[in-house]
C-alpha atoms as a printed R data frame, in Angstrom:
    type eleno elety resid chain resno      x       y      z
1   ATOM     1    CA   MET     A     1 -0.151  -0.222 -0.121
2   ATOM     2    CA   SER     A     2  1.488   3.590 -0.663
3   ATOM     3    CA   PHE     A     3  2.157   5.947  1.787
4   ATOM     4    CA   PHE     A     4 -1.271   8.061  0.486
5   ATOM     5    CA   GLY     A     5 -3.487   5.081  0.485
6   ATOM     6    CA   PHE     A     6 -2.575   4.394  3.948
7   ATOM     7    CA   LEU     A     7 -3.543   8.109  5.008
8   ATOM     8    CA   THR     A     8 -6.839   7.667  3.526
9   ATOM     9    CA   LYS     A     9 -7.223   5.201  5.946
10  ATOM    10    CA   LYS     A    10 -5.720   6.725  9.285
11  ATOM    11    CA   PRO     A    11 -8.608   9.920  9.214
12  ATOM    12    CA   VAL     A    12 -7.971  10.553 13.239
13  ATOM    13    CA   VAL     A    13 -4.313   9.981 13.033
14  ATOM    14    CA   ILE     A    14 -4.217  12.740 10.660
15  ATOM    15    CA   ALA     A    15 -6.053  15.132 12.376
16  ATOM    16    CA   SER     A    16 -3.779  15.060 15.151
17  ATOM    17    CA   ALA     A    17 -0.708  15.203 12.924
18  ATOM    18    CA   LEU     A    18 -1.722  18.726 11.708
19  ATOM    19    CA   PHE     A    19 -1.715  19.728 15.273
20  ATOM    20    CA   THR     A    20  1.584  17.565 16.596
21  ATOM    21    CA   GLY     A    21  4.894  17.320 15.185
22  ATOM    22    CA   ALA     A    22  4.630  14.123 17.585
23  ATOM    23    CA   GLY     A    23  1.818  13.368 15.835
24  ATOM    24    CA   ALA     A    24  3.119  13.238 12.402
25  ATOM    25    CA   THR     A    25  6.267  11.489 13.897
26  ATOM    26    CA   LEU     A    26  3.535   8.725 14.741
27  ATOM    27    CA   LEU     A    27  2.222   8.678 11.452
28  ATOM    28    CA   VAL     A    28  4.772   7.977  9.892
29  ATOM    29    CA   LYS     A    29  6.013   5.432 12.145
30  ATOM    30    CA   GLU     A    30  2.850   3.340 11.958
31  ATOM    31    CA   TYR     A    31  3.010   3.273  8.215
32  ATOM    32    CA   PHE     A    32  6.576   1.793  8.333
33  ATOM    33    CA   GLN     A    33  5.774  -1.158 10.433
34  ATOM    34    CA   GLY     A    34  4.557  -3.068  7.662
35  ATOM    35    CA   ALA     A    35  1.978  -5.917  6.749
36  ATOM    36    CA   LYS     A    36  0.565  -7.566  9.727
37  ATOM    37    CA   PHE     A    37  0.125 -11.288  9.520
38  ATOM    38    CA   GLN     A    38 -3.479 -11.216 10.314
39  ATOM    39    CA   ASN     A    39 -5.034 -15.130 10.268
40  ATOM    40    CA   PRO     A    40 -5.500 -16.262 14.265
41  ATOM    41    CA   ILE     A    41 -4.887 -20.078 13.224
42  ATOM    42    CA   ARG     A    42 -3.577 -21.929 16.302
43  ATOM    43    CA   ALA     A    43 -0.625 -23.874 16.281
44  ATOM    44    CA   ASP     A    44 -1.790 -25.859 19.419
45  ATOM    45    CA   GLY     A    45  0.788 -29.062 20.120
46  ATOM    46    CA   LYS     A    46  2.747 -28.009 17.347
47  ATOM    47    CA   ILE     A    47  6.843 -28.279 18.156
48  ATOM    48    CA   VAL     A    48  8.710 -25.036 17.747
49  ATOM    49    CA   ILE     A    49 12.821 -24.421 17.552
50  ATOM    50    CA   ILE     A    50 13.071 -20.963 17.229
51  ATOM    51    CA   THR     A    51 17.294 -19.547 17.347
52  ATOM    52    CA   GLY     A    52 17.974 -16.459 18.921
53  ATOM    53    CA   ALA     A    53 14.679 -16.544 20.951
54  ATOM    54    CA   ASN     A    54 15.580 -14.821 23.611
55  ATOM    55    CA   THR     A    55 15.638 -11.350 21.983
56  ATOM    56    CA   GLY     A    56 14.050  -8.957 19.228
57  ATOM    57    CA   ILE     A    57 12.205 -10.752 16.823
58  ATOM    58    CA   GLY     A    58 12.733 -14.152 17.803
59  ATOM    59    CA   LYS     A    59 11.106 -13.550 20.952
60  ATOM    60    CA   GLU     A    60  8.464 -12.030 19.600
61  ATOM    61    CA   THR     A    61  7.864 -14.999 17.445
62  ATOM    62    CA   ALA     A    62  8.191 -16.865 20.672
63  ATOM    63    CA   LYS     A    63  5.428 -15.432 22.239
64  ATOM    64    CA   GLU     A    64  2.620 -15.063 19.816
65  ATOM    65    CA   LEU     A    65  3.649 -18.812 18.901
66  ATOM    66    CA   ALA     A    66  3.283 -19.315 22.407
67  ATOM    67    CA   LYS     A    67 -0.101 -17.593 22.365
68  ATOM    68    CA   ARG     A    68 -1.386 -19.681 19.868
69  ATOM    69    CA   GLY     A    69 -0.705 -23.241 21.975
70  ATOM    70    CA   ALA     A    70  2.583 -23.973 20.357
71  ATOM    71    CA   HIS     A    71  5.334 -26.052 22.161
72  ATOM    72    CA   VAL     A    72  8.260 -23.380 21.841
73  ATOM    73    CA   TYR     A    73 11.781 -24.578 22.220
74  ATOM    74    CA   MET     A    74 13.739 -21.132 22.548
75  ATOM    75    CA   ALA     A    75 17.213 -22.226 21.452
76  ATOM    76    CA   CYS     A    76 19.877 -19.613 22.906
77  ATOM    77    CA   ARG     A    77 23.674 -19.323 23.326
78  ATOM    78    CA   SER     A    78 22.507 -17.729 27.066
79  ATOM    79    CA   MET     A    79 20.668 -19.696 29.817
80  ATOM    80    CA   LYS     A    80 20.289 -16.340 31.973
81  ATOM    81    CA   ARG     A    81 18.755 -14.057 28.961
82  ATOM    82    CA   CYS     A    82 16.904 -17.280 27.562
83  ATOM    83    CA   GLU     A    83 15.270 -17.474 30.815
84  ATOM    84    CA   GLU     A    84 14.486 -13.894 31.624
85  ATOM    85    CA   ALA     A    85 12.977 -13.911 28.071
86  ATOM    86    CA   ARG     A    86 11.062 -17.224 28.982
87  ATOM    87    CA   ASP     A    87  9.468 -15.942 32.173
88  ATOM    88    CA   GLU     A    88  8.273 -12.537 30.096
89  ATOM    89    CA   ILE     A    89  6.666 -14.933 27.668
90  ATOM    90    CA   LEU     A    90  5.213 -17.288 30.321
91  ATOM    91    CA   LEU     A    91  3.273 -14.338 32.175
92  ATOM    92    CA   ASP     A    92  2.137 -12.981 28.685
93  ATOM    93    CA   SER     A    93  0.728 -16.461 26.714
94  ATOM    94    CA   LYS     A    94  0.036 -18.161 29.809
95  ATOM    95    CA   ASN     A    95  1.367 -21.271 28.145
96  ATOM    96    CA   PRO     A    96  3.659 -23.709 30.450
97  ATOM    97    CA   ASN     A    97  5.256 -25.323 27.246
98  ATOM    98    CA   VAL     A    98  8.359 -23.464 26.666
99  ATOM    99    CA   HIS     A    99 11.315 -24.231 27.296
100 ATOM   100    CA   CYS     A   100 14.625 -22.877 27.161
101 ATOM   101    CA   ARG     A   101 17.990 -24.869 25.823
102 ATOM   102    CA   GLU     A   102 21.484 -24.145 25.375
103 ATOM   103    CA   CYS     A   103 22.283 -23.721 21.784
104 ATOM   104    CA   ASP     A   104 25.462 -21.215 20.859
105 ATOM   105    CA   LEU     A   105 25.610 -21.287 17.332
106 ATOM   106    CA   ALA     A   106 29.095 -20.234 17.170
107 ATOM   107    CA   SER     A   107 30.300 -23.793 17.981
108 ATOM   108    CA   PHE     A   108 29.223 -27.366 16.050
109 ATOM   109    CA   GLU     A   109 29.790 -29.001 19.174
110 ATOM   110    CA   SER     A   110 26.790 -26.812 21.460
111 ATOM   111    CA   ILE     A   111 24.855 -27.481 18.222
112 ATOM   112    CA   LYS     A   112 25.016 -31.132 18.169
113 ATOM   113    CA   LYS     A   113 24.742 -31.743 22.048
114 ATOM   114    CA   PHE     A   114 21.413 -29.565 21.799
115 ATOM   115    CA   VAL     A   115 20.097 -31.463 18.915
116 ATOM   116    CA   LYS     A   116 20.895 -34.772 21.112
117 ATOM   117    CA   GLN     A   117 18.846 -33.038 23.922
118 ATOM   118    CA   PHE     A   118 15.714 -32.144 21.936
119 ATOM   119    CA   LYS     A   119 15.767 -36.013 19.984
120 ATOM   120    CA   ASP     A   120 15.953 -36.876 23.616
121 ATOM   121    CA   GLU     A   121 13.181 -35.279 24.907
122 ATOM   122    CA   GLU     A   122 10.626 -35.071 22.128
123 ATOM   123    CA   LYS     A   123  9.109 -37.546 19.233
124 ATOM   124    CA   ARG     A   124  8.201 -34.965 16.329
125 ATOM   125    CA   LEU     A   125  9.296 -31.184 15.026
126 ATOM   126    CA   ASP     A   126  6.652 -29.426 13.173
127 ATOM   127    CA   ILE     A   127  8.574 -25.962 12.434
128 ATOM   128    CA   LEU     A   128 12.241 -24.782 12.296
129 ATOM   129    CA   ILE     A   129 12.656 -21.143 12.974
130 ATOM   130    CA   ASN     A   130 16.573 -19.986 12.114
131 ATOM   131    CA   ASN     A   131 16.190 -16.397 13.602
132 ATOM   132    CA   GLY     A   132 19.384 -15.482 15.414
133 ATOM   133    CA   GLY     A   133 22.120 -14.083 13.499
134 ATOM   134    CA   VAL     A   134 25.030 -11.496 13.975
135 ATOM   135    CA   MET     A   135 25.632  -8.276 12.303
136 ATOM   136    CA   ARG     A   136 28.665  -6.030 11.309
137 ATOM   137    CA   CYS     A   137 30.866  -7.675 13.882
138 ATOM   138    CA   PRO     A   138 34.548  -6.467 14.420
139 ATOM   139    CA   ARG     A   139 36.521  -9.887 12.904
140 ATOM   140    CA   MET     A   140 35.720 -13.078 15.361
141 ATOM   141    CA   PHE     A   141 35.478 -16.670 14.979
142 ATOM   142    CA   THR     A   142 33.315 -19.538 15.818
143 ATOM   143    CA   LYS     A   143 35.082 -22.321 17.629
144 ATOM   144    CA   GLU     A   144 36.232 -23.981 14.726
145 ATOM   145    CA   GLY     A   145 37.728 -20.951 13.441
146 ATOM   146    CA   ILE     A   146 35.406 -19.260 10.664
147 ATOM   147    CA   GLU     A   147 34.348 -16.042 10.517
148 ATOM   148    CA   LEU     A   148 31.522 -15.315 13.078
149 ATOM   149    CA   GLN     A   149 28.811 -13.892 10.580
150 ATOM   150    CA   ILE     A   150 28.712 -16.266  7.939
151 ATOM   151    CA   GLY     A   151 29.254 -18.939 11.026
152 ATOM   152    CA   VAL     A   152 26.641 -18.363 13.173
153 ATOM   153    CA   ASN     A   153 24.137 -16.586 10.543
154 ATOM   154    CA   HIS     A   154 25.231 -19.432  7.345
155 ATOM   155    CA   PHE     A   155 27.307 -22.643  8.679
156 ATOM   156    CA   GLY     A   156 25.721 -22.701 12.206
157 ATOM   157    CA   HIS     A   157 22.439 -22.995 11.046
158 ATOM   158    CA   PHE     A   158 23.090 -25.427  7.849
159 ATOM   159    CA   LEU     A   159 24.141 -27.736 10.556
160 ATOM   160    CA   LEU     A   160 21.254 -27.569 12.996
161 ATOM   161    CA   THR     A   161 18.609 -27.718 10.086
162 ATOM   162    CA   THR     A   162 20.634 -30.669  8.889
163 ATOM   163    CA   LEU     A   163 20.990 -32.670 11.890
164 ATOM   164    CA   LEU     A   164 16.139 -32.272 12.521
165 ATOM   165    CA   LEU     A   165 15.916 -33.129  8.591
166 ATOM   166    CA   ASP     A   166 14.767 -36.592  9.621
167 ATOM   167    CA   TYR     A   167 12.321 -35.423 12.515
168 ATOM   168    CA   LEU     A   168 11.044 -32.931 10.282
169 ATOM   169    CA   LYS     A   169 10.541 -35.530  7.657
170 ATOM   170    CA   LYS     A   170  8.571 -37.848  9.904
171 ATOM   171    CA   SER     A   171  6.927 -35.102 11.179
172 ATOM   172    CA   ALA     A   172  4.875 -33.557  7.768
173 ATOM   173    CA   PRO     A   173  3.948 -31.564  6.652
174 ATOM   174    CA   SER     A   174  6.307 -29.369  8.547
175 ATOM   175    CA   ARG     A   175  8.292 -25.988  7.963
176 ATOM   176    CA   VAL     A   176 11.790 -24.418  7.495
177 ATOM   177    CA   VAL     A   177 11.537 -20.761  7.764
178 ATOM   178    CA   VAL     A   178 14.774 -19.006  7.366
179 ATOM   179    CA   VAL     A   179 15.083 -15.095  8.597
180 ATOM   180    CA   SER     A   180 17.408 -13.604  5.750
181 ATOM   181    CA   SER     A   181 17.485 -10.261  4.814
182 ATOM   182    CA   LEU     A   182 17.569  -7.670  1.885
183 ATOM   183    CA   ALA     A   183 20.692  -7.389  2.785
184 ATOM   184    CA   HIS     A   184 21.171 -10.335  0.451
185 ATOM   185    CA   THR     A   185 21.042  -8.243 -2.970
186 ATOM   186    CA   ARG     A   186 24.336  -6.551 -1.899
187 ATOM   187    CA   GLY     A   187 25.963  -9.748 -1.260
188 ATOM   188    CA   ARG     A   188 28.559 -12.013 -3.607
189 ATOM   189    CA   LEU     A   189 29.839 -14.971 -1.967
190 ATOM   190    CA   LYS     A   190 33.693 -14.868 -2.069
191 ATOM   191    CA   VAL     A   191 34.613 -17.699 -3.180
192 ATOM   192    CA   ASP     A   192 38.582 -17.737 -2.963
193 ATOM   193    CA   ASP     A   193 37.893 -16.212  0.275
194 ATOM   194    CA   LEU     A   194 34.891 -17.640  1.994
195 ATOM   195    CA   ASN     A   195 36.081 -17.326  5.308
196 ATOM   196    CA   SER     A   196 37.287 -13.736  4.972
197 ATOM   197    CA   ASP     A   197 41.282 -14.652  5.341
198 ATOM   198    CA   LYS     A   198 42.523 -12.415  3.191
199 ATOM   199    CA   SER     A   199 40.358  -9.124  3.724
200 ATOM   200    CA   TYR     A   200 37.458  -8.668  6.206
201 ATOM   201    CA   ASP     A   201 34.817  -5.960  5.998
202 ATOM   202    CA   SER     A   202 31.706  -6.465  8.680
203 ATOM   203    CA   GLY     A   203 29.308  -4.838  6.452
204 ATOM   204    CA   GLU     A   204 30.416  -7.150  3.242
205 ATOM   205    CA   ALA     A   205 31.047 -10.367  5.241
206 ATOM   206    CA   TYR     A   206 27.241  -9.646  7.040
207 ATOM   207    CA   ASN     A   207 25.915  -9.443  3.305
208 ATOM   208    CA   GLN     A   208 27.332 -12.234  1.874
209 ATOM   209    CA   SER     A   209 25.793 -14.372  5.283
210 ATOM   210    CA   LYS     A   210 22.473 -13.249  4.185
211 ATOM   211    CA   LEU     A   211 22.875 -14.359  0.596
212 ATOM   212    CA   ALA     A   212 24.334 -17.612  2.379
213 ATOM   213    CA   ASN     A   213 20.631 -17.866  3.609
214 ATOM   214    CA   ILE     A   214 18.804 -17.564  0.623
215 ATOM   215    CA   LEU     A   215 21.291 -19.942 -1.783
216 ATOM   216    CA   PHE     A   216 20.574 -22.305  0.873
217 ATOM   217    CA   THR     A   217 16.744 -22.143  0.882
218 ATOM   218    CA   ARG     A   218 17.233 -22.907 -2.573
219 ATOM   219    CA   ALA     A   219 19.471 -25.785 -2.096
220 ATOM   220    CA   LEU     A   220 17.430 -27.348  0.580
221 ATOM   221    CA   ALA     A   221 14.068 -26.736 -0.902
222 ATOM   222    CA   LYS     A   222 15.512 -28.796 -3.907
223 ATOM   223    CA   ARG     A   223 16.591 -31.765 -1.675
224 ATOM   224    CA   LEU     A   224 13.374 -32.026 -0.139
225 ATOM   225    CA   VAL     A   225 10.875 -31.962 -2.830
226 ATOM   226    CA   GLY     A   226  8.609 -34.510 -2.344
227 ATOM   227    CA   THR     A   227  9.136 -35.170  1.779
228 ATOM   228    CA   GLY     A   228  6.329 -32.529  2.764
229 ATOM   229    CA   VAL     A   229  8.889 -30.888  4.176
230 ATOM   230    CA   THR     A   230  9.072 -26.744  2.807
231 ATOM   231    CA   VAL     A   231 11.447 -23.993  3.291
232 ATOM   232    CA   ASN     A   232 11.328 -20.503  2.621
233 ATOM   233    CA   ALA     A   233 13.491 -17.246  3.665
234 ATOM   234    CA   LEU     A   234 12.118 -13.898  4.473
235 ATOM   235    CA   HIS     A   235 12.922 -10.251  4.999
236 ATOM   236    CA   PRO     A   236 11.937  -9.157  8.426
237 ATOM   237    CA   GLY     A   237 12.593  -5.292  7.927
238 ATOM   238    CA   VAL     A   238 14.537  -2.779  9.117
239 ATOM   239    CA   VAL     A   239 14.086  -3.817 12.964
240 ATOM   240    CA   SER     A   240 15.065  -2.111 15.875
241 ATOM   241    CA   THR     A   241 17.144  -4.630 17.871
242 ATOM   242    CA   GLU     A   242 20.239  -5.718 19.391
243 ATOM   243    CA   LEU     A   243 21.204  -6.818 16.332
244 ATOM   244    CA   GLY     A   244 23.103  -3.644 14.947
245 ATOM   245    CA   ARG     A   245 24.965  -3.486 18.468
246 ATOM   246    CA   HIS     A   246 28.129  -3.807 17.116
247 ATOM   247    CA   MET     A   247 27.441  -0.711 14.663
248 ATOM   248    CA   SER     A   248 28.495   3.164 15.304
249 ATOM   249    CA   LEU     A   249 25.783   4.288 13.831
250 ATOM   250    CA   PHE     A   250 23.742   2.990 17.379
251 ATOM   251    CA   ASN     A   251 26.131   2.399 20.007
252 ATOM   252    CA   SER     A   252 28.125   5.555 19.390
253 ATOM   253    CA   THR     A   253 26.965   8.129 21.830
254 ATOM   254    CA   MET     A   254 26.978  10.712 18.438
255 ATOM   255    CA   GLY     A   255 24.593   8.237 17.189
256 ATOM   256    CA   LYS     A   256 22.190   7.595 20.272
257 ATOM   257    CA   LEU     A   257 22.237  11.140 20.628
258 ATOM   258    CA   PHE     A   258 20.872  12.276 17.104
259 ATOM   259    CA   VAL     A   259 20.821   9.235 14.434
260 ATOM   260    CA   GLN     A   260 18.771   7.145 16.285
261 ATOM   261    CA   PRO     A   261 15.856   9.593 17.268
262 ATOM   262    CA   PHE     A   262 16.146  10.264 13.011
263 ATOM   263    CA   LEU     A   263 15.730   7.062 12.148
264 ATOM   264    CA   TRP     A   264 12.968   5.959 14.869
265 ATOM   265    CA   PRO     A   265 10.088   6.496 12.936
266 ATOM   266    CA   PHE     A   266 11.540   4.485  9.843
267 ATOM   267    CA   MET     A   267 12.665   1.128 11.478
268 ATOM   268    CA   LYS     A   268  9.496  -1.514 12.872
269 ATOM   269    CA   THR     A   269  9.255  -3.025 16.346
270 ATOM   270    CA   PRO     A   270 10.419  -6.385 17.261
271 ATOM   271    CA   ILE     A   271  6.871  -7.250 17.033
272 ATOM   272    CA   ALA     A   272  5.661  -5.846 13.346
273 ATOM   273    CA   GLY     A   273  9.435  -7.155 12.350
274 ATOM   274    CA   ALA     A   274  7.876 -10.899 13.575
275 ATOM   275    CA   GLN     A   275  5.225 -10.855 11.301
276 ATOM   276    CA   THR     A   276  6.323 -12.489  8.082
277 ATOM   277    CA   THR     A   277  7.838 -14.852 10.453
278 ATOM   278    CA   LEU     A   278  4.543 -15.844 12.029
279 ATOM   279    CA   TYR     A   279  3.564 -15.774  7.967
280 ATOM   280    CA   ALA     A   280  6.004 -18.001  6.356
281 ATOM   281    CA   ALA     A   281  5.573 -20.761  9.660
282 ATOM   282    CA   LEU     A   282  1.951 -21.014 10.132
283 ATOM   283    CA   ASP     A   283 -0.331 -19.687  6.961
284 ATOM   284    CA   PRO     A   284 -2.370 -21.983  4.974
285 ATOM   285    CA   ASP     A   285 -1.953 -21.036  1.907
286 ATOM   286    CA   LEU     A   286  1.835 -21.804  2.109
287 ATOM   287    CA   GLU     A   287  1.681 -25.489  3.057
288 ATOM   288    CA   LYS     A   288  2.999 -26.129 -0.589
289 ATOM   289    CA   ILE     A   289  4.997 -23.041 -1.192
290 ATOM   290    CA   THR     A   290  9.035 -24.011 -0.864
291 ATOM   291    CA   GLY     A   291 12.112 -22.315 -2.023
292 ATOM   292    CA   LYS     A   292 10.704 -18.946 -1.791
293 ATOM   293    CA   TYR     A   293 11.544 -15.655 -0.391
294 ATOM   294    CA   PHE     A   294  8.836 -13.231  1.214
295 ATOM   295    CA   SER     A   295  8.866  -9.970  2.888
296 ATOM   296    CA   ASP     A   296  5.850  -7.691  4.463
297 ATOM   297    CA   CYS     A   297  4.128 -11.276  4.487
298 ATOM   298    CA   GLN     A   298  4.364 -11.167  0.906
299 ATOM   299    CA   LEU     A   299  6.128 -13.448 -1.932
300 ATOM   300    CA   LYS     A   300  9.380 -11.144 -3.306
301 ATOM   301    CA   ASP     A   301 12.243 -11.998 -5.776
302 ATOM   302    CA   VAL     A   302 15.163 -12.212 -4.391
303 ATOM   303    CA   ALA     A   303 18.644 -10.761 -6.595
304 ATOM   304    CA   GLU     A   304 19.890 -12.356 -9.178
305 ATOM   305    CA   GLN     A   305 22.901 -13.728 -7.253
306 ATOM   306    CA   ALA     A   306 20.657 -15.649 -5.329
307 ATOM   307    CA   LEU     A   307 19.364 -17.524 -8.305
308 ATOM   308    CA   ASP     A   308 22.930 -19.179 -9.135
309 ATOM   309    CA   GLU     A   309 21.976 -22.713 -9.490
310 ATOM   310    CA   LYS     A   310 25.739 -23.559 -9.506
311 ATOM   311    CA   MET     A   311 26.699 -21.340 -6.204
312 ATOM   312    CA   ALA     A   312 23.862 -22.847 -4.535
313 ATOM   313    CA   GLU     A   313 25.271 -25.837 -4.832
314 ATOM   314    CA   TRP     A   314 28.642 -24.895 -4.534
315 ATOM   315    CA   LEU     A   315 28.013 -23.533 -0.647
316 ATOM   316    CA   TRP     A   316 26.353 -26.597 -0.138
317 ATOM   317    CA   GLN     A   317 29.369 -28.839 -0.942
318 ATOM   318    CA   VAL     A   318 31.229 -26.116  1.150
319 ATOM   319    CA   SER     A   319 28.979 -26.641  3.727
320 ATOM   320    CA   GLU     A   320 28.545 -30.128  4.329
321 ATOM   321    CA   LYS     A   321 32.210 -29.993  4.691
322 ATOM   322    CA   TRP     A   322 33.089 -27.787  6.917
323 ATOM   323    CA   VAL     A   323 30.787 -28.909  9.549
324 ATOM   324    CA   GLN     A   324 32.208 -32.041  9.538
325 ATOM   325    CA   LEU     A   325 35.648 -30.571 10.559
326 ATOM   326    CA   GLU     A   326 37.250 -29.308 13.466
327 ATOM   327    CA   LYS     A   327 39.006 -26.532 12.349
328 ATOM   328    CA   VAL     A   328 38.551 -24.513  8.717
329 ATOM   329    CA   PRO     A   329 41.516 -24.372  6.727
330 ATOM   330    CA   ALA     A   330 42.657 -20.765  5.896
331 ATOM   331    CA   ALA     A   331 42.664 -19.582  2.351
332 ATOM   332    CA   SER     A   332 45.851 -20.275  0.201
């Protein structure tokens, strides 16, 4: 919907905006919240795993699914912060079936332990939401020596998803939801330096990891044809969360005083940011849709480089090798 079309549906807000700058700011803020998942469909008894569920979009996704009756497993690195978020979700949802489990996406060992514990507890998995991530951080590494952004955003989720495929298949129809980003349109896979050993730019590394999300989604969807398991990716929007904590634009004094107040009207809240995730996870119309990309609860086109089948297969083969290694070799 255009901004002017939006205005015609908000006469009361328009009236307040005419008299106050605050009203105008709130009007812009409401417009940029984007589409809302309107379907009241329940998720009673569905077993759901959400990575990075202790904050931001992940927490709001977990909260809404708990309200709809799902059994939610919050897969998080920090158990303390996970338990704090769980307490909030329990209070809001009145659903006791919300569980905290440790899963550090920067450690293959931690991921394997999480999967083993989950399989010891449950016999099925209906929805896997790959939500956790890092953005534009200084050059850091996973336990296995993988550059942190592609290590967490892609390789960690690659391992988690492939280890859970048996449960997803036997629980079909089931879904994998991959939280990617519009940043994939600026990404390219550095086939000669995937681990950024030769050079490192935090923005380029983030964009690369988000492109990897889309390539993974498409490659996995091909492999799951006929199984009843669908996999789709999404852009949640530009959301005000902790994900941008490494960016000087947000964490510097000047940024907090001058930049953040200016950007605030144009950024989604975490609740608004969770809407497309909920749509991809629950909407009945998507039961047979797979390998696609969504934004604002609508199907969107991906960037040209995300359609490269050969690149998707190359990344899959590299991913299979890297998740089996104790230490990733440096680029030559």
